[in-house]
MDTraj code that builds the backbone (N, CA, C; nanometers):
import mdtraj as md
import numpy as np

residues = "MET LYS ILE THR THR LEU SER ILE PHE ALA VAL GLY SER LEU ILE ALA THR THR ALA MET ALA ASP TYR THR GLY LEU SER GLN ASP GLY MET THR ASP ASN GLY ASP GLY THR TRP THR THR ARG ILE TYR ALA ASN PHE SER ALA ALA SER ASP GLN LEU ASN ALA VAL PHE GLY ASP ALA ASP GLY LEU LEU SER VAL ASP SER THR GLY GLY PHE TYR GLN ASN LEU PHE GLY ALA ALA THR SER ALA GLY ILE ASN PRO ALA LEU TYR ASP ALA PHE PRO SER LEU LEU ASN ASP SER TRP VAL SER ILE GLY LEU GLU ASP GLN THR GLY ASN ASN MET LEU ASP ILE GLY ILE ASP TRP SER SER PHE GLU GLY GLY GLY SER ILE SER THR ASP ASN GLY THR TRP PHE ALA THR PRO ASP ASP PRO GLN VAL GLU ALA GLY ALA ASP LEU ARG VAL LEU VAL GLY GLN PHE THR MET TYR GLY LEU ASP SER HIS VAL PHE GLY VAL LEU ASN ILE GLN GLY LYS GLN GLY ASP PHE GLU THR PHE GLN GLU TYR GLY ILE ALA PHE ASP TYR GLU PHE PRO ALA PRO GLY ALA LEU ALA LEU LEU GLY LEU ALA GLY VAL ALA SER ARG ARG ARG ARG LYS".split()
xyz = np.array([
    [10.8115, 12.2725, 8.2307],
    [10.6912, 12.3504, 8.2595],
    [10.6378, 12.3133, 8.3964],
    [10.6150, 12.4116, 8.4795],
    [10.5609, 12.3879, 8.6113],
    [10.4098, 12.3769, 8.6034],
    [10.3550, 12.2700, 8.6580],
    [10.2104, 12.2484, 8.6525],
    [10.1451, 12.3013, 8.7786],
    [10.0469, 12.3855, 8.7643],
    [9.9667, 12.4314, 8.8768],
    [9.8337, 12.3584, 8.8716],
    [9.8066, 12.2764, 8.9717],
    [9.6926, 12.1854, 8.9666],
    [9.5616, 12.2579, 8.9430],
    [9.5372, 12.3654, 9.0159],
    [9.4096, 12.4333, 9.0037],
    [9.3910, 12.4970, 8.8670],
    [9.4990, 12.5403, 8.8055],
    [9.4851, 12.6047, 8.6750],
    [9.4374, 12.5060, 8.5698],
    [9.4623, 12.3779, 8.5918],
    [9.4177, 12.2767, 8.4974],
    [9.2705, 12.2447, 8.5165],
    [9.2254, 12.2395, 8.6406],
    [9.0951, 12.1823, 8.6687],
    [8.9890, 12.2816, 8.7132],
    [9.0281, 12.3967, 8.7633],
    [8.9292, 12.4887, 8.8169],
    [8.8495, 12.5529, 8.7046],
    [8.7257, 12.5801, 8.7323],
    [8.6400, 12.6506, 8.6387],
    [8.6125, 12.7873, 8.6980],
    [8.6467, 12.8921, 8.6229],
    [8.6323, 13.0256, 8.6781],
    [8.7317, 13.0462, 8.7893],
    [8.6838, 13.0981, 8.9017],
    [8.7731, 13.1282, 9.0132],
    [8.7378, 13.0453, 9.1353],
    [8.7035, 12.9167, 9.1145],
    [8.6729, 12.8284, 9.2257],
    [8.7912, 12.8202, 9.3209],
    [8.7642, 12.8170, 9.4486],
    [8.8686, 12.8154, 9.5504],
    [8.8766, 12.6765, 9.6104],
    [8.9948, 12.6168, 9.6097],
    [9.0124, 12.4841, 9.6673],
    [9.0106, 12.4927, 9.8193],
    [8.9514, 12.3919, 9.8819],
    [8.9454, 12.3883, 10.0279],
    [8.9355, 12.2452, 10.0749],
    [8.9905, 12.2167, 10.1908],
    [8.9747, 12.0847, 10.2492],
    [8.8548, 12.0803, 10.3416],
    [8.7943, 12.1909, 10.3713],
    [8.6789, 12.1951, 10.4600],
    [8.5547, 12.1422, 10.3896],
    [8.4744, 12.0671, 10.4597],
    [8.3443, 12.0205, 10.4132],
    [8.3532, 11.9281, 10.2924],
    [8.4710, 11.8779, 10.2607],
    [8.4838, 11.7861, 10.1486],
    [8.4197, 11.6529, 10.1821],
    [8.3589, 11.5893, 10.0836],
    [8.2885, 11.4647, 10.1046],
    [8.3724, 11.3424, 10.0723],
    [8.5014, 11.3605, 10.0547],
    [8.5923, 11.2476, 10.0428],
    [8.6049, 11.1795, 10.1785],
    [8.5960, 11.0451, 10.1829],
    [8.5962, 10.9747, 10.3110],
    [8.7132, 10.8775, 10.3274],
    [8.7999, 10.8656, 10.2268],
    [8.9167, 10.7794, 10.2429],
    [8.9368, 10.6871, 10.1242],
    [9.0534, 10.6207, 10.1238],
    [9.0837, 10.5207, 10.0217],
    [9.0428, 10.3815, 10.0687],
    [9.0196, 10.2924, 9.9738],
    [8.9959, 10.1526, 10.0059],
    [9.0474, 10.0661, 9.8921],
    [9.0697, 9.9373, 9.9214],
    [9.1048, 9.8428, 9.8163],
    [8.9936, 9.7403, 9.8031],
    [8.9816, 9.6827, 9.6846],
    [8.8774, 9.5835, 9.6586],
    [8.9253, 9.4943, 9.5448],
    [8.8619, 9.3787, 9.5315],
    [8.8959, 9.2877, 9.4225],
    [9.0285, 9.2190, 9.4392],
    [9.0733, 9.1977, 9.5628],
    [9.2024, 9.1334, 9.5860],
    [9.2017, 8.9910, 9.5306],
    [9.2960, 8.9603, 9.4420],
    [9.2958, 8.8346, 9.3687],
    [9.4331, 8.7703, 9.3692],
    [9.4389, 8.6438, 9.4118],
    [9.5579, 8.5622, 9.3948],
    [9.5528, 8.5070, 9.2522],
    [9.6449, 8.5484, 9.1675],
    [9.6404, 8.5099, 9.0274],
    [9.6954, 8.3704, 9.0001],
    [9.7447, 8.3041, 9.1040],
    [9.7895, 8.1670, 9.0900],
    [9.9264, 8.1509, 9.0263],
    [9.9942, 8.2623, 9.0000],
    [10.1262, 8.2562, 8.9379],
    [10.2308, 8.3321, 9.0187],
    [10.1988, 8.3538, 9.1469],
    [10.2899, 8.4286, 9.2334],
    [10.2644, 8.5771, 9.2357],
    [10.1612, 8.6223, 9.1625],
    [10.1229, 8.7641, 9.1654],
    [9.9857, 8.7793, 9.2291],
    [9.9576, 8.8999, 9.2749],
    [9.8224, 8.9301, 9.3224],
    [9.7824, 9.0687, 9.2751],
    [9.6523, 9.0872, 9.2577],
    [9.5983, 9.2094, 9.2002],
    [9.4990, 9.2734, 9.2954],
    [9.5018, 9.4049, 9.3008],
    [9.4016, 9.4781, 9.3776],
    [9.3641, 9.6053, 9.3041],
    [9.2487, 9.6594, 9.3388],
    [9.2056, 9.7888, 9.2870],
    [9.1890, 9.8853, 9.4033],
    [9.2295, 10.0094, 9.3815],
    [9.2224, 10.1128, 9.4845],
    [9.1183, 10.2157, 9.4432],
    [9.0356, 10.2545, 9.5396],
    [8.9257, 10.3477, 9.5163],
    [8.9342, 10.4664, 9.6110],
    [8.8875, 10.5810, 9.5629],
    [8.8608, 10.6957, 9.6493],
    [8.7126, 10.6923, 9.6835],
    [8.6816, 10.6991, 9.8119],
    [8.5437, 10.6851, 9.8595],
    [8.4831, 10.8203, 9.8951],
    [8.3534, 10.8326, 9.8720],
    [8.2821, 10.9578, 9.8939],
    [8.1492, 10.9312, 9.9646],
    [8.0865, 11.0394, 10.0083],
    [7.9628, 11.0248, 10.0853],
    [7.8371, 11.0570, 10.0060],
    [7.8513, 11.1009, 9.8814],
    [7.7344, 11.1327, 9.7989],
    [7.7622, 11.0916, 9.6547],
    [7.6577, 11.0478, 9.5857],
    [7.6717, 11.0001, 9.4482],
    [7.7220, 11.1090, 9.3537],
    [7.6920, 11.2331, 9.3836],
    [7.7311, 11.3432, 9.2959],
    [7.8723, 11.3949, 9.3226],
    [7.9391, 11.3450, 9.4267],
    [8.0768, 11.3845, 9.4534],
    [8.1669, 11.3400, 9.3391],
    [8.2778, 11.4113, 9.3201],
    [8.3660, 11.3842, 9.2083],
    [8.5119, 11.3708, 9.2500],
    [8.5827, 11.2831, 9.1797],
    [8.7285, 11.2792, 9.1829],
    [8.7751, 11.3289, 9.0467],
    [8.8376, 11.4460, 9.0436],
    [8.8807, 11.5060, 8.9176],
    [9.0276, 11.4821, 8.8860],
    [9.1117, 11.4673, 8.9885],
    [9.2546, 11.4559, 8.9629],
    [9.3266, 11.3862, 9.0764],
    [9.4321, 11.3142, 9.0411],
    [9.5320, 11.2632, 9.1342],
    [9.6626, 11.3291, 9.0912],
    [9.7341, 11.3934, 9.1839],
    [9.8443, 11.4791, 9.1416],
    [9.9579, 11.4824, 9.2428],
    [10.0708, 11.5303, 9.1960],
    [10.1821, 11.5665, 9.2819],
    [10.2270, 11.7065, 9.2471],
    [10.2620, 11.7858, 9.3479],
    [10.3122, 11.9211, 9.3235],
    [10.4148, 11.9570, 9.4293],
    [10.4562, 12.0824, 9.4316],
    [10.5614, 12.1245, 9.5236],
    [10.5217, 12.1080, 9.6696],
    [10.3918, 12.1039, 9.6966],
    [10.3450, 12.0889, 9.8342],
    [10.3224, 11.9434, 9.8743],
    [10.3263, 11.8533, 9.7760],
    [10.3009, 11.7138, 9.8097],
    [10.3410, 11.6196, 9.6977],
    [10.4386, 11.5328, 9.7255],
    [10.4830, 11.4337, 9.6290],
    [10.3745, 11.3287, 9.6077],
    [10.3545, 11.2878, 9.4840],
    [10.2707, 11.1742, 9.4494],
    [10.3615, 11.0534, 9.4300],
    [10.3308, 10.9424, 9.4966],
    [10.4113, 10.8220, 9.4791],
    [10.3251, 10.6972, 9.4913],
    [10.3540, 10.5999, 9.4062],
    [10.2919, 10.4670, 9.4134],
    [10.4044, 10.3670, 9.3909],
    [10.4185, 10.2707, 9.4818],
    [10.5310, 10.1786, 9.4729],
    [10.4870, 10.0411, 9.5237],
    [10.5717, 9.9427, 9.5040],
    [10.5471, 9.8068, 9.5519],
    [10.6773, 9.7472, 9.6007],
    [10.6679, 9.6651, 9.7049],
    [10.7873, 9.5995, 9.7568],
    [10.8378, 9.4918, 9.6623],
    [10.7511, 9.4402, 9.5736],
    [10.7912, 9.3343, 9.4819],
    [10.7948, 9.3756, 9.3361],
    [10.7580, 9.4992, 9.3068],
    [10.7496, 9.5444, 9.1681],
    [10.6125, 9.5175, 9.1088],
    [10.5780, 9.5916, 9.0047],
    [10.4474, 9.5801, 8.9407],
    [10.4553, 9.4956, 8.8142],
    [10.3521, 9.4122, 8.7945],
    [10.3391, 9.3400, 8.6684],
    [10.2865, 9.4351, 8.5618],
    [10.3518, 9.4371, 8.4472],
    [10.3083, 9.5179, 8.3339],
    [10.2991, 9.4292, 8.2098],
    [10.1811, 9.4290, 8.1480],
    [10.1581, 9.3454, 8.0312],
    [10.2085, 9.4144, 7.9050],
    [10.2586, 9.3356, 7.8107],
    [10.3113, 9.3893, 7.6857],
    [10.2068, 9.4701, 7.6097],
    [10.0793, 9.4320, 7.6235],
    [9.9719, 9.4985, 7.5507],
    [9.8955, 9.5982, 7.6381],
    [9.9487, 9.6255, 7.7553],
    [9.8827, 9.7168, 7.8468],
    [9.9270, 9.8600, 7.8287],
    [9.9004, 9.9411, 7.9323],
    [9.9342, 10.0834, 7.9296],
    [9.9461, 10.1328, 8.0727],
    [10.0051, 10.2498, 8.0878],
    [10.0216, 10.3078, 8.2208],
    [9.8899, 10.3574, 8.2777],
    [9.7947, 10.3929, 8.1908],
    [9.6647, 10.4419, 8.2358],
    [9.5538, 10.3596, 8.1720],
    [9.4389, 10.3585, 8.2357],
    [9.3263, 10.2815, 8.1828],
    [9.2806, 10.3323, 8.0472],
    [9.3116, 10.4570, 8.0152],
    [9.2734, 10.5135, 7.8852],
    [9.3446, 10.4442, 7.7702],
    [9.4487, 10.3661, 7.7998],
    [9.5208, 10.2941, 7.6963],
    [9.4922, 10.1452, 7.6920],
    [9.3963, 10.0993, 7.7735],
    [9.3644, 9.9571, 7.7792],
    [9.2542, 9.9251, 7.6782],
    [9.2850, 9.8376, 7.5825],
    [9.1900, 9.7994, 7.4781],
    [9.1210, 9.6691, 7.5173],
    [8.9924, 9.6714, 7.5540],
    [8.9247, 9.5491, 7.5982],
    [8.9075, 9.4460, 7.4880],
    [8.9206, 9.4867, 7.3617],
    [8.9102, 9.3916, 7.2508],
    [9.0230, 9.2885, 7.2524],
    [9.1301, 9.3172, 7.3278],
    [9.2444, 9.2271, 7.3342],
    [9.2346, 9.1243, 7.4468],
    [9.1332, 9.1347, 7.5326],
    [9.1256, 9.0463, 7.6485],
    [9.1180, 8.8987, 7.6091],
    [9.0354, 8.8655, 7.5098],
    [9.0191, 8.7249, 7.4727],
    [9.1486, 8.6655, 7.4189],
    [9.2204, 8.7419, 7.3382],
    [9.3447, 8.6919, 7.2808],
    [9.4587, 8.6920, 7.3822],
    [9.4561, 8.7876, 7.4738],
    [9.5645, 8.8018, 7.5714],
    [9.5033, 8.8188, 7.7116],
    [9.4520, 8.7099, 7.7698],
    [9.3838, 8.7203, 7.8990],
    [9.4701, 8.7764, 8.0111],
    [9.6016, 8.7628, 7.9997],
    [9.6894, 8.8184, 8.1027],
    [9.6821, 8.9709, 8.1077],
    [9.6302, 9.0321, 8.0014],
    [9.6120, 9.1772, 8.0003],
    [9.5187, 9.2223, 8.1123],
    [9.4301, 9.1330, 8.1545],
    [9.3375, 9.1655, 8.2632],
    [9.4099, 9.2005, 8.3921],
    [9.5353, 9.1560, 8.4049],
    [9.6115, 9.1812, 8.5278],
    [9.7095, 9.2961, 8.5151],
    [9.7064, 9.3675, 8.4041],
    [9.7982, 9.4792, 8.3856],
    [9.7821, 9.5822, 8.4975],
    [9.8889, 9.6534, 8.5295],
    [9.8856, 9.7605, 8.6297],
    [9.8678, 9.8946, 8.5603],
    [9.7744, 9.9749, 8.6102],
    [9.7454, 10.1050, 8.5502],
    [9.6776, 10.1950, 8.6513],
    [9.6780, 10.3251, 8.6217],
    [9.6061, 10.4214, 8.7045],
    [9.4822, 10.4674, 8.6299],
    [9.3893, 10.5286, 8.7040],
    [9.2612, 10.5614, 8.6423],
    [9.1898, 10.6734, 8.7154],
    [9.0922, 10.7286, 8.6458],
    [8.9842, 10.8050, 8.7087],
    [8.8554, 10.7355, 8.6655],
    [8.8111, 10.6409, 8.7458],
    [8.6771, 10.5858, 8.7320],
    [8.6551, 10.4702, 8.6379],
    [8.7386, 10.4483, 8.5368],
    [8.7118, 10.3461, 8.4364],
    [8.8287, 10.2495, 8.4226],
    [8.7968, 10.1252, 8.3805],
    [8.8992, 10.0213, 8.3739],
    [8.9586, 10.0012, 8.2350],
    [8.9024, 10.0638, 8.1346],
    [8.9606, 10.0525, 8.0011],
    [8.9282, 10.1785, 7.9220],
    [8.9604, 10.1772, 7.7918],
    [8.9481, 10.2977, 7.7106],
    [8.8052, 10.3294, 7.6672],
    [8.7100, 10.2416, 7.6933],
    [8.5724, 10.2631, 7.6498],
    [8.5117, 10.3842, 7.7200],
    [8.4814, 10.4878, 7.6448],
    [8.4229, 10.6095, 7.7016],
    [8.5145, 10.6843, 7.7951],
    [8.6426, 10.6570, 7.7866],
    [8.7386, 10.7091, 7.8848],
    [8.8034, 10.8376, 7.8322],
    [8.7810, 10.9476, 7.9016],
    [8.8373, 11.0774, 7.8636],
    [8.9505, 11.1221, 7.9552],
    [9.0055, 11.0306, 8.0324],
    [9.1135, 11.0656, 8.1233],
    [9.2383, 11.1075, 8.0463],
    [9.3082, 11.2068, 8.1005],
    [9.4337, 11.2555, 8.0443],
    [9.5404, 11.2571, 8.1533],
    [9.6648, 11.2767, 8.1127],
    [9.7713, 11.2945, 8.2107],
    [9.8714, 11.3951, 8.1576],
    [9.9350, 11.4656, 8.2501],
    [10.0341, 11.5676, 8.2177],
    [10.1490, 11.5575, 8.3185],
    [10.2711, 11.5646, 8.2687],
    [10.3866, 11.5829, 8.3554],
    [10.4391, 11.4607, 8.4267],
    [10.3823, 11.3414, 8.3999],
    [10.4280, 11.2200, 8.4673],
    [10.5120, 11.1375, 8.3700],
    [10.6319, 11.1014, 8.4125],
    [10.7168, 11.0105, 8.3364],
    [10.6790, 10.8684, 8.3764],
    [10.6163, 10.7947, 8.2850],
    [10.5655, 10.6620, 8.3149],
    [10.6695, 10.5521, 8.2931],
    [10.7894, 10.5860, 8.2512],
    [10.8856, 10.4840, 8.2103],
    [10.9211, 10.3877, 8.3240],
    [10.9379, 10.4380, 8.4445],
    [10.9681, 10.3502, 8.5569],
    [10.8511, 10.2561, 8.5845],
    [10.7308, 10.3096, 8.5891],
    [10.6111, 10.2291, 8.6156],
    [10.5919, 10.1231, 8.5083],
    [10.6076, 10.1609, 8.3824],
    [10.5902, 10.0656, 8.2739],
    [10.7001, 9.9589, 8.2741],
    [10.8091, 9.9847, 8.3423],
    [10.9141, 9.8863, 8.3590],
    [10.8998, 9.8045, 8.4858],
    [10.7893, 9.8209, 8.5568],
    [10.7639, 9.7468, 8.6797],
    [10.7991, 9.8223, 8.8056],
    [10.8465, 9.9474, 8.7906],
    [10.8857, 10.0266, 8.9060],
    [10.7771, 10.1221, 8.9525],
    [10.8184, 10.2269, 9.0181],
    [10.7258, 10.3152, 9.0879],
    [10.6763, 10.4299, 9.0007],
    [10.5710, 10.4967, 9.0491],
    [10.5250, 10.6254, 8.9978],
    [10.5666, 10.7299, 9.0995],
    [10.6287, 10.8387, 9.0535],
    [10.6688, 10.9447, 9.1450],
    [10.6742, 11.0772, 9.0704],
    [10.6078, 11.1791, 9.1256],
    [10.6144, 11.3112, 9.0639],
    [10.5804, 11.4192, 9.1658],
    [10.6467, 11.5343, 9.1510],
    [10.6092, 11.6531, 9.2269],
    [10.5596, 11.7619, 9.1316],
    [10.5251, 11.7205, 9.0079],
    [10.4789, 11.8174, 8.9087],
    [10.4044, 11.7453, 8.7961],
    [10.3027, 11.6667, 8.8332],
    [10.2292, 11.5915, 8.7325],
    [10.0946, 11.5450, 8.7859],
    [10.0106, 11.4975, 8.6947],
    [9.8751, 11.4593, 8.7333],
    [9.8117, 11.3684, 8.6297],
    [9.7189, 11.2826, 8.6747],
    [9.6221, 11.2214, 8.5831],
    [9.4849, 11.2723, 8.6247],
    [9.3983, 11.2987, 8.5252],
    [9.2763, 11.3724, 8.5553],
    [9.1687, 11.3520, 8.4495],
    [9.0469, 11.3869, 8.4851],
    [8.9344, 11.3988, 8.3923],
    [8.8561, 11.5222, 8.4345],
    [8.7848, 11.5832, 8.3420],
    [8.7165, 11.7085, 8.3715],
    [8.5853, 11.6840, 8.4450],
    [8.5329, 11.7856, 8.5131],
    [8.4054, 11.7696, 8.5848],
    [8.2883, 11.7312, 8.4953],
    [8.2987, 11.7540, 8.3655],
    [8.1913, 11.7178, 8.2733],
    [8.1954, 11.5717, 8.2307],
    [8.3035, 11.4998, 8.2656],
    [8.3159, 11.3592, 8.2281],
    [8.2456, 11.2716, 8.3317],
    [8.1489, 11.1897, 8.2913],
    [8.0739, 11.1082, 8.3879],
    [8.1612, 11.0173, 8.4736],
    [8.2782, 10.9794, 8.4248],
    [8.3628, 10.8862, 8.4983],
    [8.4148, 10.9418, 8.6306],
    [8.4070, 11.0725, 8.6510],
    [8.4593, 11.1330, 8.7737],
    [8.3624, 11.1189, 8.8905],
    [8.2379, 11.0820, 8.8652],
    [8.1351, 11.0821, 8.9700],
    [8.1371, 10.9545, 9.0530],
    [8.1101, 10.9714, 9.1829],
    [8.1101, 10.8576, 9.2747],
    [7.9973, 10.7600, 9.2433],
    [7.8827, 10.8120, 9.2005],
    [7.7725, 10.7253, 9.1609],
    [7.7155, 10.6450, 9.2760],
    [7.6390, 10.5423, 9.2417],
    [7.5690, 10.4627, 9.3427],
    [7.6646, 10.3878, 9.4345],
    [7.7851, 10.3546, 9.3840],
    [7.8834, 10.2825, 9.4660],
    [7.9577, 10.3744, 9.5621],
    [7.9400, 10.5056, 9.5467],
    [8.0051, 10.6057, 9.6325],
    [8.1575, 10.5931, 9.6302],
    [8.2128, 10.5616, 9.5127],
    [8.3570, 10.5498, 9.5015],
    [8.3987, 10.5688, 9.3564],
    [8.5244, 10.6082, 9.3378],
    [8.5812, 10.6278, 9.2053],
    [8.7123, 10.5497, 9.1983],
    [8.7265, 10.4704, 9.0950],
    [8.8459, 10.3885, 9.0762],
    [8.9683, 10.4768, 9.0521],
    [9.0749, 10.4482, 9.1264],
    [9.2008, 10.5232, 9.1147],
    [9.3064, 10.4435, 9.0383],
    [9.3022, 10.3108, 9.0481],
    [9.4006, 10.2318, 8.9764],
    [9.3898, 10.0843, 9.0064],
    [9.4475, 10.0046, 8.9192],
    [9.4626, 9.8612, 8.9401],
    [9.6116, 9.8299, 8.9427],
    [9.6515, 9.7460, 9.0390],
    [9.7930, 9.7153, 9.0557],
    [9.8110, 9.5660, 9.0802],
    [9.9022, 9.5065, 9.0043],
    [9.9375, 9.3665, 9.0224],
    [10.0820, 9.3587, 9.0684],
    [10.1027, 9.2915, 9.1811],
    [10.2333, 9.2852, 9.2448],
    [10.2920, 9.1445, 9.2376],
    [10.4241, 9.1361, 9.2286],
    [10.4941, 9.0087, 9.2347],
    [10.5138, 8.9679, 9.3804],
    [10.4701, 8.8447, 9.4124],
    [10.4866, 8.7933, 9.5480],
    [10.3637, 8.8189, 9.6324],
    [10.3057, 8.7126, 9.6888],
    [10.1869, 8.7291, 9.7714],
    [10.2166, 8.8002, 9.9026],
    [10.3454, 8.8137, 9.9350],
    [10.3839, 8.8871, 10.0555],
    [10.4203, 9.0321, 10.0248],
    [10.4016, 9.0746, 9.9007],
    [10.4376, 9.2113, 9.8633],
    [10.3280, 9.3101, 9.9025],
    [10.3673, 9.4360, 9.9121],
    [10.2756, 9.5446, 9.9447],
    [10.2685, 9.6417, 9.8273],
    [10.1542, 9.7090, 9.8135],
    [10.1456, 9.8272, 9.7288],
    [10.1239, 9.9446, 9.8237],
    [10.2038, 10.0489, 9.8083],
    [10.1994, 10.1579, 9.9050],
    [10.2326, 10.2894, 9.8363],
    [10.2052, 10.3977, 9.9047],
    [10.2386, 10.5277, 9.8487],
    [10.1643, 10.6403, 9.9152],
    [10.1666, 10.7562, 9.8489],
    [10.0990, 10.8761, 9.8971],
    [10.0326, 10.9443, 9.7771],
    [9.9042, 10.9746, 9.7893],
    [9.8294, 11.0421, 9.6837],
    [9.7827, 11.1786, 9.7311],
    [9.7677, 11.2690, 9.6378],
    [9.6981, 11.3958, 9.6586],
    [9.5843, 11.3985, 9.5575],
    [9.4675, 11.4414, 9.5998],
    [9.3529, 11.4378, 9.5090],
    [9.2811, 11.5717, 9.5058],
    [9.2148, 11.5959, 9.3951],
    [9.1276, 11.7121, 9.3805],
    [8.9934, 11.6655, 9.3264],
    [8.8867, 11.7254, 9.3755],
    [8.7535, 11.6877, 9.3302],
    [8.6522, 11.7939, 9.3648],
    [8.5280, 11.7535, 9.3538],
    [8.4175, 11.8443, 9.3868],
    [8.3171, 11.7721, 9.4751],
    [8.2697, 11.8446, 9.5767],
    [8.1657, 11.7893, 9.6607],
    [8.0305, 11.8163, 9.5967],
    [7.9242, 11.7691, 9.6600],
    [7.7926, 11.7702, 9.5995],
    [7.7434, 11.9045, 9.5511],
    [7.7812, 12.0140, 9.6165],
    [7.7370, 12.1464, 9.5717],
    [7.8382, 12.2082, 9.4756],
    [7.9275, 12.1221, 9.4208],
    [8.0250, 12.1613, 9.3192],
    [8.1337, 12.2526, 9.3740],
    [8.1606, 12.2430, 9.5021],
    [8.2721, 12.3164, 9.5609],
    [8.4000, 12.2344, 9.5476],
    [8.5049, 12.2955, 9.4948],
    [8.6312, 12.2260, 9.4736],
    [8.7033, 12.2032, 9.6065],
    [8.7626, 12.0842, 9.6214],
    [8.8421, 12.0550, 9.7398],
    [8.9711, 11.9852, 9.6975],
    [9.0706, 11.9901, 9.7847],
    [9.1931, 11.9135, 9.7705],
    [9.2222, 11.8409, 9.9011],
    [9.2794, 11.7224, 9.8884],
    [9.3296, 11.6472, 10.0035],
    [9.4736, 11.6076, 9.9740],
    [9.5632, 11.6455, 10.0630],
    [9.7047, 11.6158, 10.0465],
    [9.7488, 11.5026, 10.1407],
    [9.8510, 11.4305, 10.0975],
    [9.9191, 11.3363, 10.1856],
    [9.8373, 11.2161, 10.2257],
    [9.7622, 11.1582, 10.1326],
    [9.6801, 11.0403, 10.1624],
    [9.7686, 10.9164, 10.1495],
    [9.8155, 10.8668, 10.2605],
    [9.9055, 10.7517, 10.2609],
    [9.8260, 10.6219, 10.2602],
    [9.8797, 10.5202, 10.1917],
    [9.8156, 10.3890, 10.1896],
    [9.9231, 10.2814, 10.1855],
    [9.8867, 10.1633, 10.2331],
    [9.9761, 10.0476, 10.2319],
    [9.8882, 9.9233, 10.2386],
    [9.8764, 9.8527, 10.1268],
    [9.7879, 9.7374, 10.1183],
    [9.8692, 9.6111, 10.0917],
    [9.8258, 9.5025, 10.1535],
    [9.8883, 9.3729, 10.1332],
    [9.7808, 9.2676, 10.1112],
    [9.8208, 9.1536, 10.0576],
    [9.7271, 9.0450, 10.0333],
    [9.6978, 8.9735, 10.1650],
    [9.5691, 8.9599, 10.2021],
    [9.5370, 8.8981, 10.3308],
    [9.5718, 8.7494, 10.3334],
    [9.5998, 8.7007, 10.4531],
    [9.6189, 8.5575, 10.4717],
    [9.4879, 8.4853, 10.4422],
    [9.4924, 8.3556, 10.4064],
    [9.3692, 8.2826, 10.3724],
    [9.2610, 8.2911, 10.4781],
    [9.2989, 8.2824, 10.6047],
    [9.1993, 8.2924, 10.7110],
    [9.1317, 8.4278, 10.7147],
    [9.2104, 8.5325, 10.6883],
    [9.1540, 8.6670, 10.6868],
    [9.0585, 8.6841, 10.5704],
    [9.0885, 8.6218, 10.4574],
    [8.9992, 8.6293, 10.3422],
    [8.8631, 8.5698, 10.3761],
    [8.8637, 8.4559, 10.4462],
    [8.7378, 8.3931, 10.4830],
    [8.6581, 8.4817, 10.5772],
    [8.7260, 8.5418, 10.6732],
    [8.6584, 8.6286, 10.7680],
    [8.5996, 8.7510, 10.6997],
    [8.6665, 8.7977, 10.5950],
    [8.6194, 8.9147, 10.5227],
    [8.5109, 8.8810, 10.4223],
    [8.4762, 8.7521, 10.4113],
    [8.3724, 8.7136, 10.3175],
    [8.4150, 8.7247, 10.1734],
    [8.5447, 8.7005, 10.1487],
    [8.5967, 8.7149, 10.0137],
    [8.6174, 8.5793, 9.9474],
    [8.5227, 8.4879, 9.9682],
    [8.5358, 8.3556, 9.9097],
    [8.5366, 8.3616, 9.7580],
    [8.4805, 8.4682, 9.7018],
    [8.4786, 8.4829, 9.5565],
    [8.5951, 8.5625, 9.5048],
    [8.7095, 8.5543, 9.5719],
    [8.8238, 8.6361, 9.5345],
    [8.8764, 8.6039, 9.3951],
    [8.8433, 8.4855, 9.3429],
    [8.8914, 8.4500, 9.2099],
    [8.8176, 8.5235, 9.0992],
    [8.7070, 8.5865, 9.1311],
    [8.6339, 8.6646, 9.0315],
    [8.7173, 8.7827, 8.9875],
    [8.7338, 8.7995, 8.8567],
    [8.8289, 8.8961, 8.8062],
    [8.7799, 9.0400, 8.8050],
    [8.6646, 9.0654, 8.7483],
    [8.6304, 9.2019, 8.7134],
    [8.5172, 9.2571, 8.7984],
    [8.5318, 9.3827, 8.8332],
    [8.4242, 9.4601, 8.8924],
    [8.4076, 9.5833, 8.8067],
    [8.3003, 9.5898, 8.7300],
    [8.2829, 9.6984, 8.6337],
    [8.2422, 9.8258, 8.7056],
    [8.3055, 9.9362, 8.6694],
    [8.2718, 10.0684, 8.7267],
    [8.2946, 10.1721, 8.6200],
])
top = md.Topology()
chain = top.add_chain()
for i, resn in enumerate(residues, 1):
    res = top.add_residue(resn, chain, resSeq=i)
    for name in ("N", "CA", "C"):
        top.add_atom(name, md.element.get_by_symbol(name[0]), res)
traj = md.Trajectory(xyz[None], top)
């Protein structure tokens, strides 16, 4: 089945446009040396207004979606490919679950999480490999509060734990959302490449609290 992104997310006959969109770029946060040769980061889509939305991350015929790592991704036995499958009740019994790799729209676990996915084969990712699709998406509807940028002006896209402190997480995302006046927009070909900073760079960035695990959103 061929997935048409707008047919899934558009309401009525909204027209997608890249003009006047309030998306301002990707960023990473929460970079953590886990002390076992892995490191964890979270990737966010940033916006300029609290009411802006991230509704979908997708790949289609006009733009491949890919997420990969030079060292492979850590995947916990009790984890899931998406945050909608993460059960926080298991954290105390299995603390390593906190470092599981997953994708998201706005939330870090299944609590209140209405995110869905269509057309993505997660088997490679769940085996520590990449995410890649030209006909799939993870998404939440405009009525789900998790899609909104809120006071932090950002929406969580995923958490990734990589093997090797010299490893990178990299890829290309395409996103769909709504700006403050509820106009639908798309952004294609958003490339990223993040690595764990050297200790001196961490100090300069004011990340002395890098050992802190969770940032709730």
